[in-house]
VMD Tcl script that draws the C-alpha trace (Angstrom):
set ca {
  {36.87 -69.56 10.37}
  {35.86 -70.31 13.95}
  {38.08 -67.51 15.30}
  {36.73 -65.03 12.77}
  {33.17 -66.01 13.63}
  {33.98 -65.63 17.30}
  {35.43 -62.15 16.67}
  {32.36 -61.16 14.68}
  {30.16 -62.45 17.50}
  {32.15 -60.49 20.11}
  {31.96 -57.40 17.89}
  {28.20 -57.84 17.51}
  {27.85 -58.22 21.27}
  {29.91 -55.06 21.79}
  {27.73 -53.13 19.33}
  {24.62 -54.50 21.04}
  {25.90 -53.50 24.49}
  {26.88 -50.10 23.11}
  {23.36 -49.71 21.75}
  {21.91 -50.70 25.11}
  {24.18 -48.22 26.88}
  {23.10 -45.52 24.43}
  {19.46 -46.41 25.00}
  {19.99 -46.22 28.76}
  {21.64 -42.81 28.38}
  {18.72 -41.61 26.25}
  {16.28 -42.97 28.83}
  {18.17 -41.16 31.61}
  {18.12 -37.95 29.56}
  {14.39 -38.36 28.98}
  {13.77 -38.93 32.71}
  {15.82 -35.82 33.48}
  {13.79 -33.77 30.98}
  {10.53 -35.11 32.43}
  {11.69 -34.26 35.96}
  {12.60 -30.74 34.84}
  {9.22 -30.45 33.15}
  {7.55 -31.58 36.37}
  {9.49 -28.99 38.35}
  {8.56 -26.34 35.80}
  {4.94 -27.46 35.92}
  {4.97 -27.31 39.73}
  {6.58 -23.87 39.60}
  {3.93 -22.66 37.14}
  {1.20 -24.07 39.37}
  {2.63 -22.21 42.38}
  {2.90 -19.02 40.33}
  {-0.71 -19.40 39.20}
  {-1.79 -19.85 42.83}
  {0.12 -16.70 43.79}
  {-1.55 -14.77 40.95}
  {-4.96 -16.02 42.06}
  {-4.25 -15.06 45.67}
  {-3.13 -11.59 44.56}
  {-6.23 -11.30 42.37}
  {-8.41 -12.01 45.43}
  {-6.54 -9.34 47.41}
  {-6.91 -6.85 44.54}
  {-10.62 -7.68 44.20}
  {-11.20 -7.09 47.92}
  {-9.29 -3.81 47.70}
  {-11.35 -2.72 44.68}
  {-14.60 -3.60 46.48}
  {-13.47 -1.65 49.55}
  {-12.57 1.34 47.37}
  {-15.92 1.17 45.57}
  {-17.76 0.94 48.88}
  {-15.86 3.95 50.22}
  {-16.61 5.96 47.07}
  {-20.30 5.04 47.30}
  {-20.31 6.12 50.94}
  {-18.61 9.40 50.03}
  {-21.17 10.00 47.26}
  {-24.03 9.38 49.71}
  {-22.46 11.77 52.21}
  {-22.04 14.48 49.56}
  {-25.65 14.05 48.40}
  {-26.86 14.34 52.02}
  {-24.77 17.49 52.52}
  {-26.21 19.01 49.32}
  {-29.74 18.16 50.42}
  {-29.06 19.69 53.84}
  {-27.62 22.81 52.21}
  {-30.72 23.17 50.00}
  {-33.00 22.67 52.99}
  {-31.02 25.23 54.98}
  {-31.15 27.71 52.09}
  {-34.92 27.21 51.81}
  {-35.41 27.74 55.57}
  {-33.26 30.90 55.49}
  {-35.21 32.18 52.49}
  {-38.52 31.55 54.27}
  {-37.25 33.34 57.39}
  {-36.22 36.33 55.32}
  {-39.75 36.80 54.03}
}
mol new
graphics top color blue
foreach p $ca { graphics top sphere $p radius 0.5 }
foreach p [lrange $ca 0 end-1] q [lrange $ca 1 end] { graphics top cylinder $p $q radius 0.2 }
display resetview
């Protein structure tokens, strides 16, 4: 009976060590997944920063375009006013 008990004990130890090895493998897998998640999170953060930087560039470009269009509108209005003034002066000279 002592030998059988010893064999059972060795078997139990082997199962226990196998369970520990499995747990260590699962822990290693979990660490790997977490590291990949961290890398993905860092990559997403960098991508977000790039999008924000591009948004700032696009916003500046839009402001510049709007400013240019406003300047063009002002110039056109001044030209129209000058044309009306010139037409009025010519009409007065004709009389």
